[in-house]
DRENMARRO-107040 format. One record per residue (C-alpha): residue number from 1; x, y, z. Coordinates in Angstrom, 3 decimals. Layout:
N
NUM,X,Y,Z .
...
END
This chain:
320
1,41.917,-15.906,14.124 .
2,42.380,-12.274,15.063 .
3,40.841,-11.149,11.730 .
4,37.541,-12.986,12.244 .
5,35.762,-10.131,14.106 .
6,36.630,-7.720,11.298 .
7,35.440,-10.126,8.617 .
8,32.249,-10.789,10.544 .
9,31.482,-7.063,10.884 .
10,32.296,-6.440,7.217 .
11,29.906,-9.185,6.154 .
12,27.116,-7.636,8.218 .
13,27.699,-4.224,6.644 .
14,27.761,-5.722,3.166 .
15,24.470,-7.482,3.820 .
16,22.543,-4.319,4.675 .
17,19.775,-3.828,2.086 .
18,19.640,-0.016,2.414 .
19,22.384,2.584,2.009 .
20,21.628,6.131,3.147 .
21,22.595,8.477,0.316 .
22,21.412,11.810,1.693 .
23,19.116,13.569,4.138 .
24,17.304,16.719,3.030 .
25,16.293,18.924,5.952 .
26,12.801,20.434,6.188 .
27,13.161,23.141,8.865 .
28,9.899,24.470,10.237 .
29,7.819,21.411,9.290 .
30,5.940,20.079,12.312 .
31,3.629,17.133,12.893 .
32,3.180,13.921,10.996 .
33,3.563,13.014,7.353 .
34,0.897,10.927,5.631 .
35,1.825,9.883,2.085 .
36,4.785,10.338,-0.212 .
37,5.310,10.103,-3.980 .
38,8.214,10.506,-6.404 .
39,8.823,11.805,-9.914 .
40,11.881,9.693,-10.849 .
41,12.538,11.637,-14.063 .
42,12.625,15.137,-12.570 .
43,14.195,13.723,-9.370 .
44,11.513,15.281,-7.188 .
45,9.931,13.791,-4.066 .
46,6.637,15.009,-2.569 .
47,5.612,14.467,1.065 .
48,2.234,15.392,2.594 .
49,2.840,17.321,5.829 .
50,-0.632,16.968,7.325 .
51,-0.407,19.264,10.342 .
52,1.191,22.214,8.574 .
53,-1.047,22.009,5.510 .
54,1.777,21.700,2.985 .
55,3.236,19.264,0.519 .
56,6.988,19.382,0.926 .
57,8.953,19.161,-2.317 .
58,12.621,18.206,-2.594 .
59,15.077,17.814,-5.445 .
60,16.727,14.607,-4.292 .
61,19.432,14.668,-6.982 .
62,20.640,18.089,-5.837 .
63,19.793,17.357,-2.209 .
64,17.830,20.567,-1.716 .
65,14.378,21.703,-0.677 .
66,12.107,23.352,-3.249 .
67,9.091,25.644,-2.634 .
68,6.261,23.817,-0.879 .
69,2.665,23.442,-2.024 .
70,0.921,25.629,0.558 .
71,-2.593,26.526,1.708 .
72,-3.805,22.943,1.909 .
73,-6.140,21.622,4.589 .
74,-4.697,18.393,5.954 .
75,-3.077,17.036,2.779 .
76,-2.969,13.245,2.834 .
77,-2.815,11.299,-0.434 .
78,-0.359,11.997,-3.273 .
79,0.005,10.365,-6.684 .
80,2.271,11.252,-9.590 .
81,0.993,10.591,-13.143 .
82,4.087,10.253,-15.365 .
83,2.240,10.356,-18.698 .
84,0.219,13.443,-17.721 .
85,3.071,15.182,-15.894 .
86,0.685,15.899,-13.060 .
87,0.701,15.484,-9.283 .
88,-2.618,14.756,-7.556 .
89,-3.012,15.733,-3.886 .
90,-6.041,14.863,-1.727 .
91,-6.834,16.883,1.394 .
92,-8.812,15.386,4.254 .
93,-10.272,18.465,5.866 .
94,-11.871,20.080,2.815 .
95,-12.210,16.990,0.607 .
96,-10.382,18.617,-2.297 .
97,-8.332,16.869,-4.963 .
98,-5.791,19.397,-6.232 .
99,-3.717,18.973,-9.375 .
100,-0.223,20.372,-9.872 .
101,1.894,20.585,-13.007 .
102,5.036,18.520,-12.363 .
103,7.177,20.854,-14.488 .
104,6.146,24.217,-13.047 .
105,5.021,22.808,-9.659 .
106,1.995,25.124,-9.855 .
107,-1.633,24.170,-9.154 .
108,-3.687,23.868,-12.354 .
109,-7.099,22.539,-11.264 .
110,-9.118,21.050,-8.395 .
111,-12.226,19.040,-7.568 .
112,-14.186,18.352,-4.400 .
113,-14.300,14.549,-4.142 .
114,-15.725,14.282,-0.625 .
115,-14.788,14.607,3.040 .
116,-11.709,12.883,4.461 .
117,-10.088,12.490,1.039 .
118,-7.101,10.256,1.646 .
119,-5.235,7.682,-0.458 .
120,-4.800,8.548,-4.141 .
121,-3.900,6.159,-6.963 .
122,-3.407,6.889,-10.658 .
123,-4.359,4.148,-13.103 .
124,-2.223,4.783,-16.162 .
125,-3.853,2.157,-18.421 .
126,-7.275,3.843,-18.334 .
127,-6.155,7.311,-17.251 .
128,-8.241,7.405,-14.105 .
129,-7.577,8.852,-10.654 .
130,-8.949,6.937,-7.683 .
131,-9.416,8.622,-4.294 .
132,-10.397,7.000,-0.991 .
133,-12.706,9.206,1.051 .
134,-15.512,9.500,3.568 .
135,-16.877,6.778,5.820 .
136,-16.408,4.209,3.075 .
137,-15.997,5.152,-0.561 .
138,-13.584,5.348,-3.474 .
139,-14.143,8.108,-6.040 .
140,-13.284,7.614,-9.709 .
141,-12.096,10.813,-11.427 .
142,-11.386,11.595,-15.069 .
143,-8.224,13.752,-14.961 .
144,-8.894,15.171,-18.440 .
145,-12.188,16.789,-17.409 .
146,-11.690,16.740,-13.627 .
147,-15.140,15.269,-13.169 .
148,-16.160,12.511,-10.794 .
149,-17.324,9.502,-12.783 .
150,-18.428,7.264,-9.924 .
151,-18.345,6.557,-6.199 .
152,-17.895,2.978,-5.065 .
153,-19.264,2.279,-1.588 .
154,-17.274,0.193,0.901 .
155,-18.023,-0.957,4.450 .
156,-15.785,1.668,6.084 .
157,-13.038,4.164,5.247 .
158,-10.475,2.539,2.915 .
159,-6.768,2.826,3.538 .
160,-4.208,1.489,1.052 .
161,-5.640,0.026,-2.139 .
162,-3.811,-1.538,-5.073 .
163,-4.608,-2.226,-8.720 .
164,-4.239,-5.564,-10.404 .
165,-2.443,-4.963,-13.745 .
166,-3.404,-8.293,-15.286 .
167,-7.100,-8.017,-14.435 .
168,-9.889,-5.640,-13.388 .
169,-9.621,-6.002,-9.618 .
170,-8.767,-3.464,-6.934 .
171,-7.861,-4.703,-3.448 .
172,-8.694,-2.264,-0.631 .
173,-7.716,-2.447,3.025 .
174,-10.705,-1.547,5.229 .
175,-9.294,-1.692,8.787 .
176,-12.420,-0.567,10.637 .
177,-14.241,-3.546,9.115 .
178,-11.219,-5.858,9.548 .
179,-11.325,-6.905,5.932 .
180,-10.005,-6.537,2.412 .
181,-12.669,-5.610,-0.129 .
182,-12.208,-6.656,-3.738 .
183,-13.599,-4.215,-6.315 .
184,-14.249,-4.635,-10.035 .
185,-12.884,-1.337,-11.329 .
186,-14.662,-1.670,-14.668 .
187,-18.133,-2.455,-13.316 .
188,-17.662,-0.478,-10.061 .
189,-18.997,-3.375,-8.019 .
190,-17.813,-5.344,-4.978 .
191,-16.612,-8.818,-5.919 .
192,-15.658,-10.140,-2.484 .
193,-14.983,-9.265,1.146 .
194,-12.100,-11.148,2.741 .
195,-12.050,-11.046,6.570 .
196,-8.723,-10.369,8.275 .
197,-8.641,-12.338,11.519 .
198,-4.934,-12.948,12.075 .
199,-4.130,-9.322,13.066 .
200,-5.751,-5.894,13.297 .
201,-5.209,-2.372,11.951 .
202,-4.510,-3.461,8.372 .
203,-3.315,-0.229,6.739 .
204,-0.580,-0.623,4.051 .
205,-0.669,-3.099,1.178 .
206,1.488,-4.280,-1.740 .
207,0.992,-6.801,-4.543 .
208,3.084,-9.581,-6.078 .
209,0.960,-10.359,-9.120 .
210,3.316,-12.956,-10.595 .
211,2.839,-15.186,-7.541 .
212,-0.785,-14.173,-6.860 .
213,0.150,-12.771,-3.462 .
214,-0.808,-9.702,-1.476 .
215,1.154,-8.267,1.459 .
216,-0.916,-6.623,4.188 .
217,0.809,-4.577,6.872 .
218,-0.860,-4.829,10.293 .
219,-0.157,-2.921,13.505 .
220,-1.975,-5.042,16.111 .
221,0.277,-6.967,16.387 .
222,3.029,-5.802,14.040 .
223,3.169,-8.318,11.210 .
224,2.836,-8.832,7.478 .
225,0.073,-11.131,6.295 .
226,0.618,-12.883,2.962 .
227,-2.689,-13.457,1.170 .
228,-3.422,-15.615,-1.857 .
229,-5.259,-13.283,-4.269 .
230,-7.059,-16.222,-5.890 .
231,-8.648,-17.432,-2.674 .
232,-8.387,-14.569,-0.170 .
233,-6.726,-16.917,2.341 .
234,-3.718,-16.014,4.498 .
235,-0.884,-18.346,3.472 .
236,1.991,-16.942,5.562 .
237,2.777,-14.258,8.116 .
238,5.884,-12.735,9.672 .
239,6.812,-10.088,12.244 .
240,7.699,-6.629,10.906 .
241,8.607,-3.186,12.345 .
242,5.837,-1.730,14.491 .
243,3.475,1.070,13.477 .
244,3.874,0.361,9.781 .
245,2.202,2.662,7.279 .
246,3.940,1.713,4.022 .
247,4.796,-1.650,2.448 .
248,6.327,-2.208,-0.998 .
249,7.164,-5.250,-3.113 .
250,10.334,-5.158,-5.231 .
251,9.638,-7.645,-8.029 .
252,13.170,-7.394,-9.473 .
253,14.862,-8.372,-6.192 .
254,11.945,-10.397,-4.809 .
255,11.873,-8.395,-1.606 .
256,9.305,-6.783,0.644 .
257,10.153,-3.406,2.212 .
258,8.439,-2.243,5.407 .
259,8.680,1.205,7.029 .
260,7.681,1.318,10.698 .
261,7.023,4.285,12.954 .
262,8.786,2.557,15.843 .
263,11.966,3.587,14.023 .
264,13.029,0.836,11.619 .
265,13.127,0.117,7.906 .
266,13.350,-3.595,7.085 .
267,13.658,-5.758,3.974 .
268,12.451,-9.340,3.658 .
269,13.686,-11.805,1.056 .
270,11.039,-13.848,-0.726 .
271,12.299,-17.451,-0.851 .
272,8.996,-18.685,-2.259 .
273,5.416,-17.375,-2.481 .
274,4.894,-18.294,1.167 .
275,8.474,-18.186,2.526 .
276,10.126,-14.995,3.800 .
277,13.133,-14.086,5.911 .
278,14.661,-10.801,7.001 .
279,17.365,-9.457,4.705 .
280,18.313,-6.860,7.307 .
281,16.901,-3.759,8.935 .
282,18.231,-0.340,9.811 .
283,17.323,2.132,12.531 .
284,15.616,5.274,11.226 .
285,13.712,7.626,13.564 .
286,10.595,7.625,15.722 .
287,7.487,8.251,13.659 .
288,9.227,7.630,10.320 .
289,6.600,5.379,8.806 .
290,5.838,7.222,5.545 .
291,7.865,5.861,2.657 .
292,7.976,5.296,-1.077 .
293,9.942,2.819,-3.162 .
294,10.766,3.801,-6.757 .
295,11.654,0.676,-8.783 .
296,12.767,2.814,-11.728 .
297,15.748,4.139,-9.782 .
298,16.021,1.515,-6.997 .
299,15.685,4.089,-4.245 .
300,13.596,4.182,-1.085 .
301,12.384,7.516,0.286 .
302,11.462,8.038,3.932 .
303,9.722,11.044,5.512 .
304,11.058,11.715,9.015 .
305,8.979,13.968,11.328 .
306,10.414,16.468,13.795 .
307,10.562,14.902,17.238 .
308,12.826,16.298,19.923 .
309,16.351,16.711,18.549 .
310,15.415,14.892,15.338 .
311,14.645,17.415,12.584 .
312,12.031,16.887,9.879 .
313,13.661,15.604,6.711 .
314,13.426,13.370,3.665 .
315,15.937,10.531,3.630 .
316,16.991,8.865,0.406 .
317,18.263,5.284,0.495 .
318,19.712,3.226,-2.327 .
319,18.474,-0.362,-2.320 .
320,21.453,-2.740,-2.518 .
END
């Protein structure tokens, strides 16, 4: 009987879904981070440090900081294009979309897409860059010519938006309108507007296309809404870490990962399309809500801001 406490503790440790591999310090970086992206081949991670006007770059294999992208005005969105070997960075204050070579880490071109340029997505199938901006729009950019091809109007400023791989739809969170707007990315038209009534401040989003489900992270209150992408109806919901800004779906492990600024990173097992339970959560740091999951290398990256004794850093976790 005396060994039971040890066995119990060991089982808890074994069940943890995240293992911290390393922390890479970013001395001198102040303020919040917005978005984060990863080049899994070069082993580089990129984090938008909004306040300081930089994109912080780290070599996470070597565990060291590399020269930052500097001179930016409130950098927000970041997307890595693996086939183009380019990194796209959107800045909110000047509305610029800047392009960096992922090998040299030098800027190669830029385009003004519009004020409050924010989330960036790269669509590899059609080689298009999509940028959320303004009071309610998504710009479509041809990265070969760096010309804007279209602007799609939405009801308010879009936050996270995700592409459907098996069809032409884009799903966009529009928190100020309390809805998800469904866009036809080929025709550049709005297909539907799905109201979100179960919670407010719907910012992050992830897709499970195989099960026709969407995961919407809400802050008021803190929960994940599971939406049927055929009907737009909420089919399940569960409590998650507060102040979430990033949600990811791991199709291989059938898990949902949620980073919350209240200081936790949590994984949820998918038992069925509408059944979820916590697989465990770990304490991180206050304000650490910017993350990125790379399925190619099964690692989760978390940007931690400087607050009090906690230094700014990028943490790298292996998903177990």
